[in-house]
C-alpha positions in Angstrom: 0.0 0.0 0.0 1.4 3.4 -1.0 1.3 5.7 1.9 0.1 9.3 1.7 2.0 11.8 3.7 0.0 14.9 4.8 2.0 16.0 7.9 4.4 18.5 6.3 3.9 21.0 9.1 5.6 18.5 11.5 8.5 17.5 9.2 9.1 17.6 5.5 10.8 14.8 3.5 14.4 15.8 2.7 15.1 16.9 -0.9 17.3 14.4 -2.7 19.8 17.1 -3.6 20.0 18.1 0.1 20.5 14.5 1.2 23.3 14.2 -1.3 24.9 17.4 -0.1 24.8 16.1 3.6 26.2 12.7 2.6 29.1 14.3 0.7 29.9 16.6 3.6 29.9 13.6 6.0 32.4 11.9 3.8 34.6 14.9 2.9 34.3 17.4 5.8 35.5 15.5 8.8 37.2 18.2 10.9 36.1 20.4 13.7 35.6 23.9 12.4 37.2 25.3 15.5 40.4 23.4 15.0 43.4 25.1 13.4 44.8 22.2 11.3 43.9 21.7 7.7 40.9 19.5 8.3 39.6 22.1 10.7 40.2 24.9 8.3 38.4 23.0 5.6 35.4 22.5 7.9 35.5 26.1 8.9 35.5 27.2 5.3 32.5 24.9 4.5 30.6 26.2 7.5 31.2 29.8 6.4 30.2 29.1 2.9 26.9 27.5 4.1 26.3 30.5 6.4 26.8 32.9 3.4 24.4 30.9 1.2 21.8 30.8 4.0 22.2 34.5 4.5 21.8 35.2 0.8 18.5 33.2 0.8 17.3 35.3 3.7 18.7 38.6 2.4 20.8 39.3 5.6 24.4 39.4 6.6 26.1 36.0 7.3 27.3 37.2 10.7 23.6 37.9 11.7 22.8 34.2 11.7 23.2 31.7 14.6 22.9 28.0 13.8 21.1 25.9 16.4 19.6 22.4 16.7 16.2 23.5 15.5 13.3 25.8 15.9 12.7 25.0 19.5 16.3 25.9 20.5 16.1 29.1 18.3 13.0 30.2 20.2 14.5 29.5 23.6 17.7 31.3 22.6 15.7 34.3 21.4 13.6 34.7 24.5 15.8 33.5 27.3 18.9 34.9 25.6 17.5 38.4 25.5 16.3 38.2 29.1 19.7 36.9 30.3 21.5 39.7 28.4 19.4 42.3 30.0 20.0 40.8 33.4 23.7 41.0 32.7 23.1 44.7 32.0 21.8 45.2 35.5 18.0 45.0 34.9 16.3 42.8 37.5 14.0 40.1 36.2 11.2 41.5 38.3 11.5 44.7 36.3 11.0 43.0 33.0 7.8 42.4 31.1 7.3 40.2 28.1 4.4 39.7 25.7 3.3 36.7 23.8 0.0 34.9 22.9 -1.9 32.0 24.3 -1.6 30.0 21.1 2.1 30.0 20.6 4.2 26.9 20.0 5.1 24.9 23.1 8.7 26.1 22.9 7.6 29.7 23.2 5.1 29.1 26.0 7.6 27.0 28.0 10.4 29.6 27.6 8.0 32.3 28.9 7.0 30.0 31.8 10.7 29.6 32.7 11.1 33.4 32.6 8.1 33.8 34.9 9.8 31.4 37.4 12.7 33.9 37.5 10.3 36.8 38.3 9.6 38.2 34.8 6.0 39.3 34.2 4.3 37.9 31.2 1.2 38.8 29.3 -0.5 36.3 27.1 -2.7 37.8 24.4 -5.9 35.9 23.7 -6.5 35.9 19.9 -9.8 36.4 18.1 -11.6 33.3 16.8 -9.6 33.3 13.6 -6.3 32.8 15.4 -4.6 36.0 14.2 -2.8 38.3 16.6 -3.5 41.9 15.7 -1.2 44.9 16.2 -3.8 46.6 18.4 -3.9 43.6 20.7 -0.1 43.9 21.2 -0.3 47.7 21.6 -2.9 47.4 24.3 -0.6 45.4 26.7 2.7 47.2 26.3 4.2 48.9 29.3 7.4 50.9 30.0 8.8 47.7 31.4 8.1 45.6 28.3 11.4 44.2 26.9 10.3 41.6 24.4 7.3 40.7 22.2 7.2 37.2 20.7 4.4 36.4 18.2 4.5 33.6 15.6 4.4 34.5 12.0 2.4 31.3 11.1 0.6 29.4 13.8 1.9 25.8 13.7 -1.6 24.3 14.2 -4.1 26.6 12.5 -1.7 28.0 9.8 -3.2 31.4 10.5 -0.7 34.2 9.4 -0.3 37.1 11.8 0.8 40.5 10.4 4.2 40.6 11.9 5.3 43.5 9.7 2.3 45.6 10.9 3.1 44.6 14.5 6.7 45.7 14.0 5.5 49.1 12.7 3.1 49.5 15.6 5.9 48.7 18.0 8.2 51.3 16.3 5.5 54.0 16.6 5.0 53.1 20.3 8.8 53.3 20.9 8.9 56.7 19.1 6.4 58.1 21.6 7.4 56.2 24.7 10.7 55.9 26.5 11.5 52.5 27.9 12.2 52.3 31.6 15.4 50.5 30.7 16.7 53.0 28.1 19.9 53.8 30.1 20.8 50.1 30.5 20.3 49.4 26.7 21.2 52.7 25.0 22.0 51.0 21.7 18.6 49.6 21.1 15.0 50.7 21.8 13.0 48.2 23.7 10.9 46.1 23.3 12.6 43.6 21.0 10.3 41.9 18.5 10.8 38.1 18.0 8.8 35.9 15.6 8.8 32.2 15.1 8.8 31.7 11.3 9.6 28.0 11.2 6.4 27.2 9.2 6.8 30.1 6.7 9.7 29.9 4.1 8.3 27.3 1.6 5.2 29.5 0.9 5.8 33.0 2.3 8.5 35.6 2.1 9.7 35.3 5.7 13.0 37.2 5.4 13.8 39.2 8.5 13.7 42.5 6.7 10.3 41.6 5.1 8.9 40.8 8.6 10.8 43.8 10.2 11.5 41.6 13.2 14.6 41.9 15.4 14.9 38.1 16.0 13.5 35.4 13.7 13.5 31.6 14.3 13.7 29.1 11.4 13.9 25.3 11.2 15.4 23.4 8.3 13.2 20.3 8.8 10.2 22.4 7.8 11.7 23.4 4.4 12.8 19.9 3.1 16.1 20.2 4.9 17.7 17.9 7.5 16.4 17.6 11.1 18.4 19.0 13.9 19.3 22.3 12.3 17.8 25.6 13.2 18.7 29.2 12.5 18.2 32.3 14.6 18.5 35.7 12.8 19.6 38.4 15.2 19.9 42.1 14.5 23.3 43.1 15.7 22.0 45.8 18.0 19.8 43.3 20.0 21.5 42.2 23.3 21.6 38.4 23.6 23.5 36.1 25.8 24.2 32.3 25.6 21.8 30.2 27.6 24.2 27.2 27.7 27.9 26.9 28.6 30.7 25.1 27.0 32.3 27.1 24.2 32.5 30.2 22.2 31.1 29.0 18.9 28.5 31.0 16.9 30.0 34.3 18.1 29.8 33.2 21.7 26.0 32.9 21.6 25.5 29.2 21.0 28.3 26.9 22.3 29.0 23.4 20.9 30.6 22.1 17.7 28.6 23.1 14.7 26.9 20.3 12.7 28.6 21.2 9.5 27.1 18.5 7.2 23.6 19.4 8.5 24.2 23.1 8.1 25.4 22.6 4.5 22.1 20.7 3.8 20.1 23.4 5.5 21.8 26.1 3.3 20.7 24.3 0.2 17.2 23.8 1.6 16.8 27.6 2.3 18.1 28.4 -1.2 15.7 25.9 -2.8 12.7 27.2 -0.7 13.2 30.7 -2.1 13.2 29.5 -5.7 9.8 29.3 -7.4 8.1 30.2 -4.0 5.3 32.1 -5.7 4.5 29.3 -8.1 4.6 26.7 -5.3 2.3 28.8 -3.1 -0.3 29.2 -5.8 -0.4 25.5 -6.7 -0.6 24.3 -3.1 -3.1 26.9 -2.0 -5.5 26.0 -4.9 -5.2 22.3 -4.0 -5.7 23.0 -0.3 -8.8 25.1 -1.0 -10.3 22.3 -3.2 -9.6 19.9 -0.4 -11.2 22.0 2.3 -14.3 22.4 0.2 -14.5 18.7 -0.5 -14.0 17.6 3.1 -16.6 20.1 4.5 -19.1 19.0 1.8 -18.6 15.2 2.5 -18.2 15.5 6.2 -20.5 18.4 7.2 -19.9 17.9 11.0 -16.3 18.9 10.5 -15.4 22.6 11.2 -12.4 24.4 9.8 -10.3 26.1 12.5 -8.5 29.4 11.8 -8.9 32.1 9.3 -10.4 30.8 6.0 -8.0 32.8 3.8 -5.2 34.4 5.9 -3.6 31.0 6.5 -0.5 29.5 5.0 -1.1 27.7 1.7 -0.6 24.1 2.9 -2.6 24.0 6.1 -6.1 22.7 6.8 -7.0 22.1 10.5 -10.4 20.7 11.3 -12.2 19.8 14.5 -14.9 17.2 14.7 -17.3 17.0 17.6 -17.4 13.9 19.8 -14.2 12.4 18.3 -10.8 11.8 19.8 -8.3 13.3 17.4 -5.4 11.1 18.5 -7.5 8.0 18.0 -8.6 9.4 14.6 -5.0 9.9 13.6 -4.1 6.3 14.6 -7.0 5.0 12.4 -5.9 7.2 9.5 -2.4 5.8 9.9 -3.8 2.3 9.5 -5.4 3.5 6.3 -1.9 4.5 5.1 -2.4 8.3 5.6 -0.1 10.3 7.9 -1.8 13.1 9.7 -1.6 14.5 13.3 -4.2 15.9 15.7 -2.1 18.9 16.4 1.5 20.2 16.6 3.9 17.3 17.1 5.7 19.2 19.9 2.4 19.1 21.8 3.1 15.4 22.5 0.6 12.5 22.5 -1.5 10.6 24.8 -4.8 11.9 26.1 -4.1 15.4 25.1 -5.9 18.2 23.4 -5.1 21.2 21.2 -4.4 24.2 23.5 -4.7 26.4 20.3 -8.3 25.2 19.6 -9.2 25.4 23.2 -8.2 29.1 23.2 -10.0 29.8 20.0 -13.3 28.0 20.8 -13.4 27.7 24.5 -14.8 24.2 23.9 -12.9 21.3 25.4 -14.7 18.8 23.2 -13.7 20.6 20.0 -10.1 21.0 21.3 -9.8 17.2 21.6 -11.3 16.4 18.3 -8.8 18.0 16.0 -7.0 16.7 13.0 -4.5 18.6 10.9 -3.7 18.1 7.3 -0.6 19.8 5.9 0.2 19.5 2.3 3.6 19.4 0.6 4.9 20.9 -2.6 4.3 17.6 -4.5 1.0 16.6 -3.0 -1.5 15.5 -5.6 -5.3 15.8 -5.8 -5.9 12.1 -5.8 -4.0 11.9 -2.4 -6.4 14.4 -0.9 -9.4 12.7 -2.3 -8.2 9.4 -0.8 -7.7 11.2 2.5 -11.3 12.4 2.5 -12.5 8.8 1.7 -10.4 7.4 4.5 -11.6 10.0 7.0 -15.2 9.2 6.2 -14.5 5.5 6.8 -12.6 5.9 10.1 -15.2 8.3 11.5 -17.7 5.5 11.5 -15.4 3.6 13.9 -14.4 6.6 16.0 -17.7 8.4 16.7 -18.2 8.5 20.4 -14.6 7.5 21.2 -13.8 11.0 22.5 
């Protein structure tokens, strides 16, 4: 039985060219890039070449990029790294305020929770029913003590796209009119810092830092047909940030540990490829996704689409079905040869629910009955038609299981 993969939001299959680049690097680039011998210099040169290629794809300077182990680490480094740097400047944690939303990725929410344990005050914006965070909702909660705002560009579950550029402009107007309480401690940068998680974005949207106008941007190679275990954090040079781990001075002293050179080489090629033909890719996948949504809602009328119907990334379709256990539904779909998930993979499994859908609907039953379909660049119409057929079949076995 040929399997149908519809979980590209969790992880994308690696491009053959990327896999070949990683394999070649594993064979030919054996040295530690921090070593001074010939093998080390060769690894260092390969690392810098990959950094330059990634920077070119994102239209930034190579030295503005920090390589990490993935989107989760990039998010933690952005949030916790800024707070630690400000603490090193003499600002007490109790005098810091951060802003995020209630529907962020688990890595954001947990990083903020850790900050709260240190005494940082956090405000969690509750979004409207469409899952989009508006500039006004951010503006309403800012205070003179706000040091950081973290809002995802694309929500990992609903696919809703928040207007990060507009939020950035709103923040700038706020900073032009208001003086931060911490201005003397950070004279080179006007607070608050804006961070966005853009892990889901690059295959279908222009998510370059200067397009989003964000100070810190997190990316993840596994979401763009690159290798797993490689993330990127863009950091504007003026933003204070400190390492959150010890053990070395790699990545300009911000992220210690020997760089994964073969993985970074693969990631660089993935970022380059993601930029190529992006508009054409987005148009094709969006049209297919819209056809799929219409077909599923017609054939399974009890299903409800979650998130904004139009302002969502091209490949996402999140549904909730009353009186159904989404995890059980995903298991049954897997037995039918179709790979889907009930929610973000980082949310874990086992008796859980979608915190995103809970926040959007306020309905615990709907938050447990979620199923997410996320298409890939090569997804075909027949695969989606088969997914609808399979879903109708398994629903007959799962009604009442939730």
